[in-house]
C-alpha positions as CSV (number, residue, x, y, z in Angstrom):
1,X,112.9,94.7,123.3
2,X,113.6,93.4,119.9
3,X,111.2,95.3,117.4
4,X,111.9,92.8,114.7
5,X,110.4,89.9,116.7
6,X,106.8,89.6,115.9
7,X,104.1,87.0,117.1
8,X,100.5,86.4,116.5
9,X,100.0,85.3,120.2
10,X,101.2,86.5,123.7
11,X,104.6,85.0,124.7
12,X,108.0,86.1,125.2
13,X,111.0,87.2,123.1
14,X,113.1,84.3,121.8
15,X,116.3,86.5,121.9
16,X,115.9,88.2,125.4
17,X,113.1,86.5,127.1
18,X,111.0,89.5,127.7
19,X,107.2,89.6,127.7
20,X,106.1,90.7,124.0
21,X,103.8,93.7,123.8
22,X,101.3,94.8,121.4
23,X,102.5,96.7,118.2
24,X,102.5,100.5,118.9
25,X,103.2,100.1,122.6
26,X,106.4,101.0,124.2
27,X,108.0,97.7,125.6
28,X,107.6,97.3,129.4
29,X,105.6,100.5,129.5
30,X,101.7,100.9,129.8
31,X,100.8,104.0,127.8
32,X,98.2,105.3,130.2
33,X,101.0,106.0,132.8
34,X,103.3,108.1,130.6
35,X,102.3,111.4,132.1
36,X,102.7,110.4,135.6
37,X,106.1,109.1,134.8
38,X,107.4,112.3,133.2
39,X,106.0,114.0,136.2
40,X,108.2,111.7,138.5
41,X,111.1,112.3,136.1
42,X,110.7,116.1,136.3
43,X,110.4,115.9,140.2
44,X,113.6,113.9,140.4
45,X,115.4,116.6,138.3
46,X,113.9,119.4,140.0
47,X,115.0,118.0,143.4
48,X,118.4,117.8,142.2
49,X,118.2,121.4,140.9
50,X,117.0,122.4,144.3
51,X,119.8,120.8,146.3
52,X,122.2,122.5,144.0
53,X,120.7,125.8,144.5
54,X,120.6,125.5,148.4
55,X,124.2,124.6,148.2
56,X,124.8,127.6,146.1
57,X,123.0,129.8,148.4
58,X,125.1,128.6,151.2
59,X,128.3,129.3,149.3
60,X,127.3,133.0,148.6
61,X,126.4,133.4,152.2
62,X,129.9,132.0,153.1
63,X,131.7,134.0,150.3
64,X,132.9,130.7,148.7
65,X,130.6,130.8,145.5
66,X,132.1,129.5,142.3
67,X,130.1,128.6,139.1
68,X,132.4,125.5,139.0
69,X,130.9,124.3,142.2
70,X,127.4,124.7,141.1
71,X,128.1,122.7,137.9
72,X,130.0,120.0,139.7
73,X,127.4,119.8,142.5
74,X,124.5,119.4,140.0
75,X,126.5,116.9,138.1
76,X,127.2,114.9,141.2
77,X,123.5,114.9,142.3
78,X,122.5,113.8,138.8
79,X,125.0,111.0,138.3
80,X,124.4,109.5,141.9
81,X,120.5,109.6,141.6
82,X,120.3,108.4,138.1
83,X,122.8,105.6,138.8
84,X,120.9,104.5,141.8
85,X,117.9,104.0,139.8
86,X,119.8,101.8,137.3
87,X,121.5,100.0,139.9
88,X,118.0,99.0,141.7
89,X,117.3,96.6,138.6
90,X,120.8,96.1,136.8
91,X,119.4,93.2,134.5
92,X,116.3,95.3,133.5
93,X,118.6,98.2,132.7
94,X,121.0,96.3,130.8
95,X,118.3,94.9,128.6
96,X,116.6,98.1,127.9
97,X,120.0,99.9,127.4
98,X,121.1,97.4,124.9
99,X,118.2,98.4,122.7
100,X,119.7,101.7,121.8
101,X,123.2,102.2,123.2
102,X,125.9,101.6,120.4
103,X,128.4,99.9,122.7
104,X,125.7,97.8,124.6
105,X,124.3,96.5,121.4
106,X,127.5,94.8,120.7
107,X,128.7,94.1,124.3
108,X,125.7,93.3,126.5
109,X,127.6,93.2,129.6
110,X,128.4,97.0,129.2
111,X,124.8,97.7,130.4
112,X,126.0,96.0,133.7
113,X,129.0,98.4,133.9
114,X,127.4,101.7,132.7
115,X,125.5,102.4,136.0
116,X,128.7,102.0,138.0
117,X,130.4,104.4,135.7
118,X,127.8,107.0,136.3
119,X,128.2,106.2,140.0
120,X,132.0,106.9,139.7
121,X,131.3,110.3,137.9
122,X,128.9,111.3,140.6
123,X,131.4,110.4,143.4
124,X,134.3,112.1,141.7
125,X,132.2,115.3,140.9
126,X,131.1,115.4,144.6
127,X,134.7,114.9,146.0
128,X,136.2,117.1,143.2
129,X,138.8,114.3,142.3
130,X,140.6,114.9,139.1
131,X,138.0,116.8,137.7
132,X,139.6,117.7,134.4
133,X,140.1,114.0,133.6
134,X,136.7,113.1,135.1
135,X,135.0,115.7,133.0
136,X,137.0,114.8,129.7
137,X,135.7,110.9,130.5
138,X,132.1,112.3,131.1
139,X,131.9,114.1,127.8
140,X,133.1,111.2,125.9
141,X,130.7,108.7,127.7
142,X,127.7,110.9,127.6
143,X,128.3,112.1,124.0
144,X,128.6,108.5,122.9
145,X,125.4,107.6,124.8
146,X,123.6,110.5,123.0
147,X,124.7,109.5,119.6
148,X,123.0,106.0,120.3
149,X,119.9,107.8,121.3
150,X,119.8,110.1,118.3
151,X,120.3,107.2,116.0
152,X,117.4,105.3,117.7
153,X,115.2,108.2,117.5
154,X,116.1,108.9,113.7
155,X,114.8,105.1,113.2
156,X,111.7,106.1,115.0
157,X,112.1,103.3,117.4
158,X,109.3,102.9,120.1
159,X,111.4,101.7,123.1
160,X,111.5,102.6,126.7
161,X,114.3,104.8,127.8
162,X,116.7,103.2,130.3
163,X,117.8,106.6,132.0
164,X,116.0,105.8,135.2
165,X,116.3,102.1,134.9
166,X,112.9,100.2,135.0
167,X,111.6,102.2,137.9
168,X,110.3,105.1,135.9
169,X,109.3,104.3,132.4
170,X,109.3,106.9,129.7
171,X,109.7,106.4,125.9
172,X,113.2,107.0,124.3
173,X,113.1,110.5,123.0
174,X,113.8,114.1,123.4
175,X,114.2,113.9,127.1
176,X,116.7,111.2,126.9
177,X,118.6,113.0,124.2
178,X,118.5,116.3,126.3
179,X,119.9,114.2,129.2
180,X,122.9,112.6,127.5
181,X,123.9,115.5,125.4
182,X,122.9,118.1,128.3
183,X,125.4,116.5,130.6
184,X,128.1,116.4,127.8
185,X,127.6,120.1,127.3
186,X,127.7,120.8,130.7
187,X,131.0,119.1,130.9
188,X,132.3,121.2,128.2
189,X,131.2,124.4,129.9
190,X,133.0,123.0,133.1
191,X,136.1,122.6,130.9
192,X,135.7,126.1,129.6
193,X,135.6,127.4,133.3
194,X,139.1,126.3,133.5
195,X,139.3,123.4,135.9
């Protein structure tokens, strides 16, 4: 978790208590499973897209299709599913998130709150509650989170992405950046569709 901590023997990090890993490995993630973990991530995103498309087809058949609904349905599914994975292991998520999120680095407890912010976004998009305000908040939160990811990538830190909690382990990288900034861009598009 803390790349500045080094030891000649096995043990635990004196700062966070996590198990120390050999240099060059991603903390908490065996390298031999990386490919299958990416496959799981893409399956999850694929299922969210599939559900969104099924709802869109239903709306086309009923004559109620709106691009805004396609966007909000995808965003609702994304935030509900991704927050659920984070909530399954709040402590593990908070520890991982504090490695690269700018606010969680300063205020560790934010890592315990963040999954519930995503849950609130998902429920609000699902129910179409205060979409303009929710979307503005979503753009700010995801853009800020993406900034932390970009800075960590620039430093070439080899740490685990916390996007799906501790359940699916992939390294922090382009996928994480696309996730955060992609959701912020979707929010901007949603605002452009005149919510």
